KEMAR-484082 format. One record per residue (C-alpha): x, y, z; residue in one letter. Coordinates in pm, 1 decimal, always signed. Each point is the difference from the previous one (the first is absolute). Layout:
KEMAR-484082
X/Y/Z/A
...
end
This chain:
KEMAR-484082
+38448.4/+12060.2/-470.2/X
+194.7/+15.9/+302.0/X
+280.9/-210.8/+3.1/X
+98.1/-166.3/+358.4/X
+392.4/+22.1/+92.4/X
+122.1/-202.2/+250.1/X
+329.3/-67.1/+207.2/X
+54.2/-357.3/+100.5/X
+268.4/-100.9/+222.7/X
+85.7/-346.8/+140.1/X
+242.8/+40.0/+301.9/X
+161.7/-303.9/+175.7/X
+39.9/+39.4/+374.7/X
+194.2/-179.7/+282.9/X
-309.3/+11.6/+228.0/X
-311.0/-202.9/+95.0/X
-326.8/+117.2/-136.8/X
-78.4/+127.4/+327.8/X
+319.7/+231.9/+10.7/X
-103.2/+133.0/-332.3/X
-348.5/+79.3/+94.7/X
+140.5/+205.0/+305.3/X
+219.7/+186.7/-208.9/X
-272.0/+71.2/-282.5/X
-302.3/+24.6/+198.9/X
+98.8/+207.7/+329.3/X
+92.5/+367.8/+23.6/X
+313.5/-131.3/+221.6/X
+93.0/-235.6/-273.4/X
-33.8/+249.8/-287.1/X
+181.4/+266.5/+172.8/X
+288.6/-239.8/+16.4/X
+42.0/-13.1/-386.5/X
-248.7/+221.5/-175.2/X
-154.1/+275.9/+214.4/X
-240.0/+36.4/+277.0/X
-366.5/-94.6/-89.1/X
-276.0/-225.0/+103.5/X
-153.0/-181.1/-277.7/X
-237.7/-203.1/+223.8/X
-396.4/+23.3/-64.1/X
-27.8/+183.1/+334.9/X
+212.3/+283.9/-173.4/X
-157.5/+17.2/-342.4/X
-84.7/+322.7/-136.2/X
-326.6/+113.6/-74.1/X
-168.7/+39.5/-337.5/X
-109.7/-275.5/-274.3/X
+344.4/+22.7/-167.9/X
+230.9/-105.7/+291.6/X
-0.5/-267.0/+247.3/X
+74.6/-372.9/+71.4/X
-113.9/-242.0/-267.1/X
+128.2/-303.1/+170.0/X
+176.9/-65.8/+327.2/X
+116.1/-369.1/+81.7/X
+256.2/+5.2/+288.8/X
+303.7/-223.0/-107.9/X
-90.2/-39.4/-345.4/X
-35.1/+376.9/-151.5/X
-221.0/+308.9/-67.1/X
-122.9/+215.1/-252.3/X
-71.0/+393.2/+44.8/X
-118.4/+291.5/-264.2/X
+80.5/+340.9/+47.8/X
-22.1/+312.8/-164.1/X
+293.2/-78.1/-215.4/X
-57.2/-362.8/-98.9/X
-18.2/-348.5/+159.7/X
+242.0/-193.1/+162.7/X
+14.7/-364.9/+82.6/X
+212.6/-233.2/+214.6/X
+12.4/-373.1/-22.5/X
+230.6/-206.8/+239.7/X
+80.8/-364.4/-95.1/X
+185.0/-251.0/+232.9/X
+305.5/-158.7/-132.1/X
+242.4/-281.2/+150.8/X
+186.6/+58.7/+287.3/X
-183.5/+261.5/+164.1/X
+41.9/+253.7/-305.3/X
-258.8/+181.5/-187.9/X
-83.6/+196.5/-317.5/X
-188.4/+323.3/-11.9/X
-161.3/+59.4/-319.1/X
-105.6/+381.2/-66.3/X
-235.6/+154.9/-252.1/X
-65.9/+388.5/-34.8/X
-228.0/+112.0/-257.3/X
-97.1/+357.7/-140.1/X
+221.8/+246.2/-151.8/X
-266.6/+189.7/-198.9/X
+114.3/+377.0/+32.9/X
+106.2/+196.8/-257.0/X
+389.6/-72.7/+86.2/X
-64.7/-359.1/+68.7/X
+336.0/-110.7/-156.9/X
+242.0/+202.3/+241.2/X
-247.6/-79.1/+273.5/X
+21.6/-399.7/-86.1/X
+375.2/+5.5/-51.3/X
+67.6/+186.6/+335.4/X
-241.0/-240.2/+184.8/X
+146.7/-286.8/-147.9/X
+354.6/+97.4/+82.4/X
-108.9/+88.7/+372.5/X
-154.8/-342.4/+55.2/X
+318.3/-166.5/-110.9/X
+195.2/+187.5/+282.7/X
-299.4/-66.1/+259.1/X
-11.5/-353.3/-51.7/X
+359.9/-41.1/-9.8/X
-2.3/+174.3/+358.8/X
-283.0/-230.8/+93.8/X
+228.1/-289.8/-68.3/X
+267.6/+160.6/+212.1/X
-216.5/+86.2/+279.1/X
-119.0/-357.2/+21.5/X
+348.3/-159.3/-0.8/X
+168.4/+255.2/+169.8/X
-222.7/+166.6/+274.5/X
-308.1/-228.2/+3.0/X
-260.5/+132.6/+261.0/X
+190.9/+261.2/+130.4/X
-178.9/+363.5/+37.1/X
+113.0/+257.4/-245.1/X
+23.4/+364.3/+19.1/X
-79.4/+175.7/-344.3/X
+193.3/+306.7/-91.8/X
-84.9/+203.5/-308.1/X
+134.0/+326.3/-150.1/X
+6.8/+196.5/-323.6/X
+267.1/+189.1/-207.2/X
-80.8/+366.6/-102.9/X
-274.6/+35.0/-276.7/X
+256.1/+39.2/-277.1/X
+152.8/-336.2/+85.7/X
-277.2/-173.0/-207.9/X
+210.0/-31.3/-297.2/X
+227.0/-295.5/-141.8/X
+292.8/+225.5/+34.1/X
-68.9/+58.0/+357.8/X
-33.7/-392.4/+70.8/X
+345.4/-36.2/-213.2/X
+176.7/+235.8/+251.6/X
-153.3/-173.2/+308.4/X
+113.9/-356.3/-139.8/X
+340.2/+106.7/-98.2/X
+54.7/+148.1/+343.6/X
-114.3/-313.0/+190.1/X
+176.1/-230.4/-241.1/X
+49.3/-377.3/-3.1/X
-175.7/-283.6/-184.0/X
-171.2/-313.1/+146.2/X
+217.4/-148.6/+280.0/X
+247.5/+295.5/+42.2/X
+52.7/+177.9/+347.8/X
-112.2/+342.1/+9.0/X
+35.7/+263.7/+284.6/X
-222.0/+322.8/+38.0/X
+77.9/+311.9/+219.1/X
-307.7/+96.4/+184.6/X
-15.1/+260.7/+229.8/X
-155.0/-127.0/+307.2/X
+24.4/-352.3/-57.1/X
+388.1/-5.0/-97.1/X
+123.6/-231.3/-266.4/X
-236.4/-222.0/-107.1/X
+165.6/-336.9/-128.8/X
-210.3/-253.3/-229.8/X
+7.5/-217.2/-310.4/X
-180.3/+91.9/-318.4/X
-280.0/-287.9/-66.4/X
-171.4/+168.0/-246.0/X
+89.6/+199.6/-322.7/X
-276.6/+93.5/-240.4/X
-72.6/+285.2/-267.0/X
-207.4/+198.1/+267.9/X
+117.4/-180.8/+334.3/X
+269.9/-56.2/+209.1/X
+4.4/-230.6/+341.1/X
+243.8/-26.8/+291.9/X
-5.9/-238.2/+247.7/X
+163.2/+45.5/+356.1/X
-3.0/-169.6/+286.7/X
-331.7/+129.2/+126.1/X
-152.8/+163.0/-289.9/X
-82.0/-37.4/-373.1/X
+43.1/+350.6/-193.5/X
-199.9/+82.3/-293.0/X
+37.9/+276.3/-226.7/X
-228.1/+87.9/-263.6/X
+46.8/+196.4/-352.3/X
-382.8/+117.2/-43.1/X
+68.3/+212.7/-334.7/X
-238.8/-217.8/-212.3/X
-271.5/+149.5/+214.3/X
+152.8/+352.0/+21.1/X
+45.2/-48.7/+365.1/X
+334.4/+80.1/+199.3/X
+275.3/-238.6/+96.3/X
-146.7/-193.5/+338.5/X
+115.5/-261.5/+255.0/X
-183.8/-251.3/+200.3/X
+205.8/-186.1/+243.9/X
-85.4/-249.3/+238.4/X
+177.1/-60.6/+327.9/X
-57.6/-310.6/+194.1/X
-6.9/-63.6/+392.4/X
-105.9/+207.2/+295.4/X
+130.7/+340.4/+110.1/X
-12.1/+172.9/-310.5/X
-49.3/+368.5/-7.0/X
-207.5/+58.8/-293.0/X
+9.0/+381.8/+13.4/X
+373.5/-16.5/+38.6/X
+27.2/-222.5/-311.4/X
-190.8/+202.6/-193.7/X
+160.0/+331.3/+36.9/X
+321.7/-123.3/-42.8/X
-99.2/-164.0/-350.0/X
-187.5/+317.6/-89.6/X
+311.8/+197.4/+81.0/X
+223.3/-217.0/-181.6/X
-221.1/-1.1/-318.5/X
-25.7/+397.3/+17.3/X
+350.8/+62.3/+35.0/X
+108.8/-249.4/-276.2/X
-231.6/+190.8/-253.1/X
+97.1/+355.0/+152.8/X
+377.6/-87.9/-92.2/X
-88.0/-203.9/-325.2/X
-168.9/+296.5/-155.3/X
end
């Protein structure tokens, strides 16, 4: 008998249902707090095991992919705020425990990022920047080295010297077992430990406003990660 394993999250948001819908149901919105993708019916993938199951603009949607099902439900609250209810089901692989734990930790960071985006950068266009460490950085020890080098707990000021960008100054807004978040005046910087999945350390940063040079930002952060782990060996 197959046991369904689910992640269920309730996220209070300082935003209207319309703003939340734009953030979760459009490619521009998802780029601002998660990563670029288009969940709309017109972009649904082919095949019987994937596609949009429900699509109700302003209220929520449900989709099925090859890896499971995802449901988003938006509920209005007083004062122009909302609650987002999220459910992910699946996790039936041989190593489902690690996948479940890693995914749950990831959603905790992502929904925190959604809260910060909607309260601090609502509706702003975002540039998504991603980079990975070397293959051997997919260990808890490699993450610990990076975490110790960056330092800081929630509320602490941090400074990172990134060649090509200068000194990046920000404040720690999230510190979890597998993730670190830093807020700057124009970006939300997200660092990820993916050792539970056997994958290298990665970053996925969101830069807001016009005029962002995605190639320059990505090259700078990729070089920063590579240099860090070269000297950390």
